[in-house]
C-alpha positions in Angstrom: -5.9 1.8 9.1 -3.4 2.1 6.3 -5.9 0.8 3.8 -8.3 3.6 4.7 -5.6 6.3 4.3 -4.7 4.9 0.9 -8.4 4.9 0.0 -9.0 8.5 1.1 -5.5 10.1 0.6 -6.9 12.8 -1.6 -9.3 14.1 1.1 -6.6 13.9 3.7 -4.1 15.7 1.5 -6.6 18.6 0.9 -7.3 18.7 4.7 -3.5 18.8 5.5 -3.0 21.6 2.9 -5.8 23.6 4.5 -4.1 23.1 7.9 -0.8 24.3 6.4 -2.6 27.4 5.1 -4.1 28.1 8.6 -0.7 27.8 10.2 0.9 30.1 7.7 -1.8 32.7 8.1 -1.6 32.3 11.9 1.9 33.7 11.8 0.7 37.1 10.5 -1.4 38.5 13.4 1.5 38.2 16.0 3.8 40.1 13.7 1.2 42.8 13.1 0.6 43.1 16.9 4.3 43.5 17.4 4.4 46.3 14.8 1.5 47.9 16.4 3.3 47.8 19.8 6.4 49.3 18.3 4.4 52.1 16.7 2.9 53.0 20.1 6.3 52.8 21.9 7.8 55.0 19.2 4.8 57.4 19.3 4.5 56.9 15.5 1.0 55.5 15.4 -0.9 57.1 12.5 -3.9 56.2 10.4 -1.7 55.4 7.5 0.6 53.2 9.6 -2.4 51.4 11.2 -4.3 50.7 8.0 -2.0 47.9 6.6 -1.9 46.3 10.1 -5.7 46.0 10.2 -5.8 44.8 6.5 -3.3 42.0 7.1 -5.1 40.9 10.3 -8.4 40.9 8.5 -6.9 38.9 5.6 -5.4 36.4 8.0 -8.7 36.1 9.9 -10.9 35.5 6.9 -8.4 33.2 5.3 -8.2 31.1 8.5 -11.9 30.9 8.7 -12.2 29.6 5.2 -9.3 27.2 5.5 -10.6 25.9 8.9 -13.9 25.1 7.1 -11.8 23.3 4.5 -9.9 21.0 6.9 -13.0 20.4 9.0 -14.8 19.3 5.8 -12.1 17.1 4.5 -10.7 15.6 7.7 -13.9 15.3 9.8 -15.9 14.3 6.7 -13.4 11.5 5.9 -13.5 10.2 9.5 -17.3 10.1 9.3 -17.0 7.9 6.2 -14.7 5.6 8.1 -17.4 5.4 10.9 -20.1 4.6 8.3 -18.0 2.0 6.6 -17.0 0.2 9.8 -20.5 0.3 11.2 -21.9 -1.2 8.0 -19.1 -3.8 7.9 -19.8 -4.8 11.5 -23.6 -4.9 11.0 -23.2 -7.1 7.8 -20.8 -9.3 9.7 -23.3 -9.8 12.6 -26.0 -10.6 10.1 -23.8 -13.2 8.4 -22.8 -14.9 11.7 -24.7 -17.9 13.2 -25.8 -19.0 16.6 -22.4 -20.2 17.9 -21.0 -16.7 17.3 -23.7 -15.1 19.4 -23.3 -17.8 22.1 -19.6 -16.9 22.3 -20.0 -13.1 22.4 -22.3 -11.2 24.8 -24.6 -8.7 23.3 -23.1 -6.0 25.4 -19.6 -6.8 24.0 -20.9 -6.7 20.4 -22.6 -3.4 21.0 -19.3 -2.0 22.5 -17.5 -3.0 19.4 -20.1 -1.3 17.2 -20.1 1.9 19.3 -17.1 2.6 21.6 -14.5 0.9 19.4 -15.7 2.5 16.2 -15.9 5.9 17.9 -12.3 5.4 18.9 -11.4 4.6 15.3 -13.2 7.8 14.2 -11.2 9.8 16.7 -7.9 8.5 15.3 -9.1 9.2 11.7 -10.4 12.6 12.6 -8.9 14.0 15.8 -5.7 11.9 15.5 -4.9 13.2 12.0 -5.7 16.8 13.1 -3.6 16.5 16.2 -0.6 15.1 14.4 -0.4 17.4 11.4 -1.7 20.5 13.2 0.9 20.0 15.9 3.7 19.4 13.4 2.8 22.1 11.0 1.9 24.7 13.7 4.8 23.7 15.9 7.4 23.8 13.2 6.1 27.1 11.6 5.8 28.9 14.9 9.2 27.8 16.3 10.8 28.8 12.9 9.1 32.2 13.1 10.1 32.7 16.7 13.7 31.9 15.8 13.9 33.8 12.6 11.7 36.8 13.3 12.6 37.3 17.0 15.6 35.5 18.6 17.0 32.0 18.3 18.3 31.7 21.9 15.1 33.1 23.4 13.3 30.5 21.3 15.3 27.6 22.7 14.8 28.8 26.3 11.1 29.1 25.8 10.6 25.8 23.9 12.6 23.4 26.2 10.0 23.5 29.1 7.2 23.0 26.7 8.7 19.7 25.6 7.6 18.4 29.0 4.0 19.0 28.0 4.3 16.3 25.3 5.8 13.9 27.9 3.1 14.7 30.5 0.3 14.3 28.0 1.7 11.0 26.8 2.5 9.5 30.2 -0.4 10.9 32.3 -2.8 10.9 29.4 -2.5 7.2 29.0 -3.5 6.6 32.6 -6.3 9.1 32.3 -7.6 7.3 29.2 -7.5 3.9 30.9 -9.2 5.3 33.9 -12.0 6.9 31.9 -12.3 3.6 29.9 -12.9 1.9 33.2 -15.5 4.5 34.0 -17.3 3.6 30.7 -17.1 -0.1 31.5 -18.6 0.5 34.9 -21.3 2.6 33.4 -22.1 -0.1 30.9 -22.4 -2.7 33.7 -24.7 -0.3 35.5 -26.8 0.1 32.4 -27.0 -3.7 31.9 -28.0 -4.1 35.6 -30.6 -1.4 35.3 -32.1 -3.0 32.1 -32.0 -6.5 33.6 -33.7 -5.3 36.8 -36.4 -3.4 34.9 -37.1 -6.3 32.6 -37.2 -8.8 35.4 -39.0 -6.6 37.9 -42.1 -8.9 38.1 -39.9 -11.9 38.9 -38.0 -9.9 41.5 -41.2 -8.9 43.3 -42.7 -12.4 43.0 -39.8 -14.3 44.5 -39.1 -11.6 47.1 -35.6 -10.7 45.8 -36.1 -6.9 45.5 -34.0 -6.1 48.5 -31.1 -8.3 47.3 -31.3 -6.8 43.8 -31.2 -3.3 45.3 -28.1 -4.2 47.3 -26.4 -5.6 44.2 -27.4 -2.4 42.3 -25.9 -0.3 45.1 -22.7 -2.3 44.8 -22.4 -1.5 41.2 -23.2 2.2 41.8 -20.4 2.3 44.4 -18.0 0.6 41.9 -18.9 3.2 39.3 -18.3 6.1 41.8 -14.9 4.7 42.8 -13.9 4.4 39.2 -15.1 7.9 38.5 -13.2 9.3 41.5 -10.0 7.6 40.4 -10.3 9.0 36.9 -11.1 12.5 38.2 -8.0 12.4 40.5 -5.7 11.6 37.6 -7.4 14.2 35.4 -7.0 16.8 38.2 -3.2 16.3 38.0 -3.1 17.1 34.3 -4.0 20.7 34.0 -1.8 21.8 37.0 1.2 20.0 35.4 0.6 21.8 32.1 0.1 25.1 33.9 3.4 24.7 35.7 5.4 23.9 32.6 3.7 26.7 30.6 4.4 29.1 33.5 8.1 28.1 33.5 8.3 28.9 29.8 6.6 32.2 30.1 8.7 33.2 33.2 11.9 32.4 31.3 10.7 34.4 28.3 9.8 37.4 30.5 13.1 37.3 32.3 15.4 36.8 29.3 13.2 38.7 26.9 13.0 41.6 29.3 16.8 41.6 29.6 17.1 41.7 25.8 14.7 44.6 25.6 16.6 46.5 28.2 19.9 46.0 26.4 18.4 47.1 23.2 18.8 43.7 21.5 15.1 43.3 21.1 12.2 45.7 20.6 9.1 45.6 22.8 7.1 44.8 19.8 9.2 41.8 19.0 8.9 40.6 22.6 5.1 40.9 22.3 5.2 39.0 19.0 7.3 36.3 20.7 4.9 35.9 23.6 1.9 35.7 21.2 3.7 32.9 19.3 4.6 31.2 22.6 0.9 31.1 23.5 0.1 29.5 20.2 2.9 26.9 20.8 1.2 25.2 23.8 -1.4 23.4 21.7 1.1 21.6 19.3 2.9 20.0 22.2 -0.3 19.0 23.9 -1.6 17.7 20.6 1.3 15.4 20.0 0.8 13.9 23.4 -2.9 13.4 22.8 -2.2 12.0 19.4 0.0 9.2 20.8 -2.7 8.3 23.4 -5.4 8.3 20.7 -3.3 6.2 18.4 -2.7 3.6 21.1 -6.4 3.4 22.0 -7.2 3.4 18.3 -4.8 0.5 17.6 -6.4 -1.5 20.4 -9.9 -0.8 19.1 -8.9 -1.7 15.6 -7.4 -5.0 16.7 -10.5 -5.9 18.6 -12.7 -5.1 15.6 -10.5 -6.9 13.1 -10.3 -10.0 15.4 -14.1 -10.0 15.4 -14.4 -9.6 11.7 -12.0 -12.4 11.1 -14.3 -14.9 12.7 -16.2 -17.0 10.2 -19.7 -18.6 10.7 -19.7 -22.2 11.7 -22.5 -22.8 9.2 -21.3 -23.4 5.6 -22.2 -20.7 3.1 -20.6 -21.8 -0.1 -22.5 -19.3 -2.2 -24.2 -22.3 -3.8 -27.4 -22.9 -5.6 -29.6 -19.9 -6.3 -32.7 -21.9 -7.2 -35.6 -21.6 -4.8 -35.9 -24.8 -2.8 -39.3 -26.4 -3.3 -40.4 -30.0 -3.0 -40.4 -32.8 -0.5 -38.4 -32.4 2.7 -36.2 -35.4 3.6 -34.5 -35.7 7.0 -31.8 -38.3 7.4 -29.7 -37.3 10.4 -27.2 -39.8 11.8 -26.0 -37.6 14.7 -25.6 -33.9 15.7 -23.6 -32.6 18.6 -23.5 -29.0 19.8 -20.1 -27.3 19.7 -18.2 -28.0 23.0 -20.8 -30.5 24.0 -19.9 -34.0 25.2 -23.0 -35.8 24.1 -25.1 -35.9 20.9 -28.2 -33.8 20.9 -29.8 -35.8 18.0 -29.3 -39.3 16.8 -30.9 -41.3 14.0 -33.7 -38.9 13.1 -35.3 -39.8 9.8 -38.5 -38.4 8.2 -39.9 -37.5 4.9 -42.5 -34.7 4.6 -44.2 -34.4 1.2 -44.9 -30.9 0.1 -48.2 -29.7 1.4 -48.2 -32.0 4.5 -47.8 -31.1 8.1 -45.1 -32.7 10.4 -45.6 -32.7 14.1 -42.7 -32.7 16.6 -43.5 -33.5 20.2 -41.7 -34.8 23.3 -40.6 -33.7 26.7 -38.6 -30.5 27.3 -35.0 -30.9 26.0 -35.8 -34.0 23.9 -34.5 -32.5 20.6 -37.5 -30.8 18.9 -36.0 -27.3 18.8 -32.6 -28.7 18.0 -34.0 -30.2 14.8 -35.6 -26.8 13.9 -32.2 -25.1 14.4 -30.7 -27.4 11.8 -33.6 -26.7 9.4 -32.9 -23.0 9.9 -29.2 -23.7 9.2 -28.1 -22.3 12.6 -25.7 -25.3 12.6 -24.3 -27.1 9.5 -21.9 -29.5 11.2 -23.8 -32.8 11.5 -23.6 -36.3 10.2 -26.3 -37.1 7.7 -28.4 -34.8 5.5 -31.5 -32.7 5.3 -32.7 -32.3 1.7 -35.4 -30.4 -0.1 -36.2 -31.8 -3.6 -33.2 -34.2 -3.2 -30.8 -31.3 -2.7 -28.9 -30.9 0.6 -30.0 -27.7 2.2 -26.2 -26.9 2.9 -25.8 -26.7 -0.9 -28.2 -23.8 -1.2 -27.1 -20.2 -1.0 -28.4 -19.0 2.4 -29.9 -15.8 0.8 -32.0 -18.1 -1.4 -32.8 -20.8 1.2 -33.8 -18.9 4.3 -36.4 -16.6 2.7 -38.6 -19.7 1.8 -39.0 -20.4 5.5 -41.4 -18.7 7.8 -40.3 -19.2 11.4 -42.3 -18.4 14.6 -40.5 -19.2 17.9 -42.2 -19.3 21.2 -40.5 -16.1 22.4 -41.2 -13.6 19.7 -39.4 -10.4 19.2 -41.5 -7.4 18.2 -40.1 -4.1 17.0 -41.0 -0.8 18.7 -43.3 0.3 16.0 -47.0 -0.1 14.9 -48.9 -3.4 14.6 -49.0 -2.7 10.8 -45.3 -2.3 10.4 -44.6 -5.4 12.6 -46.8 -7.6 10.4 -45.4 -6.4 7.1 -41.8 -6.2 8.4 -40.5 -8.4 5.6 -41.8 -6.0 3.0 -43.0 -2.5 4.0 -44.7 -2.1 0.6 -47.3 -4.8 1.4 -50.8 -3.4 1.3 -53.1 -2.9 4.3 -55.5 -5.4 2.8 -52.9 -8.2 2.7 -51.9 -7.3 6.3 -55.5 -7.6 7.4 -55.8 -10.9 5.6 -52.7 -12.3 7.4 -54.1 -11.0 10.7 -57.4 -12.8 10.1 -55.5 -16.1 9.4 -53.7 -15.7 12.7 -57.1 -15.0 14.5 -55.8 -11.5 15.4 -57.8 -9.1 13.3 -60.6 -8.6 15.8 -58.1 -8.0 18.6 -56.3 -5.4 16.6 -59.5 -3.5 15.8 -60.2 -3.3 19.5 -56.8 -1.6 20.1 -56.8 2.2 20.5 -55.5 3.0 17.0 -56.2 -0.3 15.3 -53.4 -1.3 13.0 -51.5 1.9 13.8 -51.3 1.1 17.5 -47.7 1.2 18.8 -46.8 -2.1 20.3 -44.1 -0.6 22.6 -40.7 -2.1 23.4 -40.8 -5.8 22.6 -44.6 -5.7 22.3 -45.2 -4.8 25.9 -48.6 -3.3 25.1 -49.9 -6.7 23.8 -50.7 -9.9 25.7 -48.6 -13.0 25.3 -51.2 -14.6 23.0 -51.5 -11.4 20.9 -47.7 -11.3 20.5 -47.6 -14.9 19.3 -50.4 -14.4 16.8 -48.8 -11.2 15.5 -45.6 -13.2 14.9 -47.7 -15.9 13.1 -49.3 -13.2 10.9 -45.8 -11.8 10.2 -44.7 -15.3 9.0 -47.8 -16.0 7.0 -47.8 -12.7 5.1 -44.8 -13.9 3.1 -46.6 -17.1 2.2 -43.5 -19.3 3.0 -43.1 -22.7 1.3 -42.1 -24.1 4.8 -43.8 -22.7 7.9 -42.2 -23.7 11.2 -44.1 -23.1 14.5 -41.8 -23.7 17.5 -44.3 -23.9 20.4 -45.8 -20.8 18.9 -49.4 -21.5 20.1 -48.5 -22.0 23.8 -50.0 -18.7 24.8 -53.4 -19.0 23.0 -56.5 -20.7 24.2 -57.7 -24.0 22.7 -60.5 -22.4 20.7 -58.1 -19.9 19.1 -55.6 -22.6 18.5 -58.1 -24.6 16.5 -59.1 -21.6 14.5 -55.4 -21.0 13.5 -54.8 -24.7 12.8 -57.9 -24.9 10.6 -56.8 -21.8 8.7 -53.4 -23.4 8.1 -54.9 -26.5 6.8 -57.3 -24.6 4.4 -55.0 -21.8 3.2 -51.6 -23.6 2.9 -52.5 -26.1 0.3 -49.2 -27.4 -1.3 -47.1 -25.7 1.5 -45.2 -27.6 4.2 -45.9 -26.9 7.9 -43.8 -28.1 10.8 -45.3 -27.8 14.3 -43.2 -28.4 17.4 -45.4 -28.2 20.4 -46.1 -29.4 24.0 -49.9 -29.1 23.4 -50.6 -32.3 21.5 -54.0 -31.0 20.1 -51.9 -28.9 17.7 -50.7 -31.9 15.8 -53.9 -34.0 15.7 -54.2 -33.2 11.9 -50.5 -33.7 11.1 -49.7 -36.2 8.4 -47.0 -37.6 10.7 -45.8 -36.8 14.2 -42.4 -37.6 15.6 -42.1 -38.3 19.3 -38.7 -37.3 20.6 -36.9 -38.4 23.7 -33.3 -37.9 24.6 -32.5 -36.8 21.0 -34.0 -39.9 19.4 -37.3 -40.5 17.7 -39.0 -43.0 20.0 -42.3 -43.2 18.1 -43.9 -41.9 14.9 -47.2 -41.9 13.1 -50.5 -40.2 12.8 -52.5 -39.1 15.8 -54.6 -42.3 15.6 -51.5 -44.5 15.3 -49.8 -42.9 18.3 -53.0 -43.1 20.4 -53.2 -46.9 19.7 -49.6 -47.5 20.7 -50.5 -46.4 24.2 -47.1 -44.8 24.8 -45.9 -41.4 26.0 -48.0 -39.6 23.3 -51.3 -41.4 24.3 -50.7 -40.8 28.0 -49.8 -37.1 27.6 -52.8 -36.5 25.2 -55.2 -38.1 27.7 -53.7 -36.0 30.5 -54.0 -32.8 28.5 -57.6 -33.6 27.5 -58.5 -34.2 31.1 -56.9 -31.0 32.2 -58.7 -29.0 29.5 -62.0 -30.6 30.5 -61.5 -29.7 34.2 -60.6 -26.1 33.2 -63.8 -25.8 31.2 -65.8 -27.1 34.1 -64.2 -24.6 36.5 -64.9 -21.8 34.1 -68.5 -23.0 33.6 -69.3 -23.4 37.3 -67.3 -20.3 38.3 
C-alpha cells in the first residue's frame, strides 16, 4: 500500500489537514457551552454576553461542515481511486491468464479477490486513514484541551479507563471480524449452492435427487446460521464492554469533578466543558482499535491479491510479432502433456492445411481433438514441436495480434444477457444491422430470429436461456463469422442442429469463406465430408488421415462410424415420416 500512498500523498495531505481543521474547530463549542453555563450560574446571562457564544458556535459548525466535505472528498475519493485501480488491474490480469490459471483457481475465489479483498483494501485506504488520523488528531487535541483548559489531574483520571476501549476494540474486534468473515464465507457457499441447484434443477428432478439436494441445502443453511449466531454473540459483548469503560470514566469525572466544583477549584461551566470533551474522546480510542483491525485484514487481503497478481501465464507472450498471421497452417507436434498429467495427451500429430481449405478432426471422445484446438488457441504453449502459420511459429506472434484472426465456436456457448443483436456483434458494437443479419443468414439463424417476439432486439436471457440449444449454437457461429476470421474453428459446434440445417451452414462456409481456413472438430462425420483432409484421432494419435473417400475406402473406424450414423439418420427419418 505504500506505493499508493506515495502516488496519492497530496490528496491524503489535504484530507488530513481538513481533519485537523475539524478537530480544532471541534474544541470551540464545548468551551462556549461552558461559558454559557457559567453565565447562567452567575446570573449574568445577557444578550450581549450570549451573542459571541452563538457566533463562535455558528462559525465552528459551518467550518466543520465545509472541512468535513473536504476530508470526505479527498480521503474517500482517493480510496475510490484505489478500488478502481485494483479492480482494473485484477480484471486485466484475469484476461491475460490462460487455462491452467483458471483450472487452479475456482471462479468463486477469483470473484472474492475482486470483491471482498478489494473492498477491504478500500476500507484501509478510506476508513483506515480516517480512523488513524482522526483518532490521533482528535484524541491529542481534546486531551490537550482538557488538561490545559480544565484540569490535568481530572484529565488523567478520565482518560485512563478509556485506554481500555482501544484494547477491547483491538482484541475483541479481531475475533468479531474473523467471525463475520466466516459468515460471509458461509453466505458465499450458500449462494454457490443455490446457483448450482437452480442451474441443475432439471438434472436433479430427472435423477430423483431433489430430496438429497434439499437436505444438503438445509445443512448449508444450518452452518450459515451457526456462524451468524457465533458472530452475533461476540458482537453483543462489544458494546457492553465499551459502555462499562465509558461509564467508569464518566463516574470518575462526576465524582472528582464534583469535588473540585464544591471546593471552588473548578467552575460548573468548566466541568460541563470537560464532560463534553470526554464525550468526544470515546470515538478516538474506538477508532484506534478499529484501525488496527482494519489494517490487519487489509494486509491479509493485499497479500492475497499480490500473490494472485504475481502469477504468470503458462503460455508464452513474448510481445512478439505484430504482423497479422496469414497463410498455410502447418502442425508438427511431437508431444504435448497437460500440466500435472502423467501421460501425453497428443503424440506425433502432423498436418498441413493450405489457406482456404477445411481440416476435419474426428475420433472418439477424449481422443485429442479438443486438445489440439486448445493448442491452436494458445491456451497451452508448452509442447514439443511446432504449430506454424506462414512458416512462423504461433508462439512467436503477439497474442493480441494472433488471437483476433481466429473465430472460435465451442460446443458449449456462452451468451451474454443482452439482445440477439448485441450478442452477434459483440466483437464490435458498431457493426451495422445489415452485417449482423448477413452473418445470421450464413448461420441459418435469420428466420428463427425474425420469429422471436422482438426480432433482433429480443433479450436472450441469462446464458441464452430463452433460445434452444441449436439456436444458441448458430448464434455463436454468427458471432464468429461476423468478424470474417482467417481461421474458423468449430469444436463440435453443430451438434445441436439437425442434418438439414447443418448442410446449409456447411454449404455457406464452403461458398463464403473462399481463401479462409476452417477447422471442424466433430462427432457427426457428415460435417467433414467436404473437408480437404480429415484426421482421425485415437488416444492422442492420428490413426488415419485423408479425404472422406479415402477414409471410407480404408474401412476403418471412420467408415464404420459413418455407416452407423447414416443408418441412424435414415431410421430417424423413417420414424418421422411414418409417425
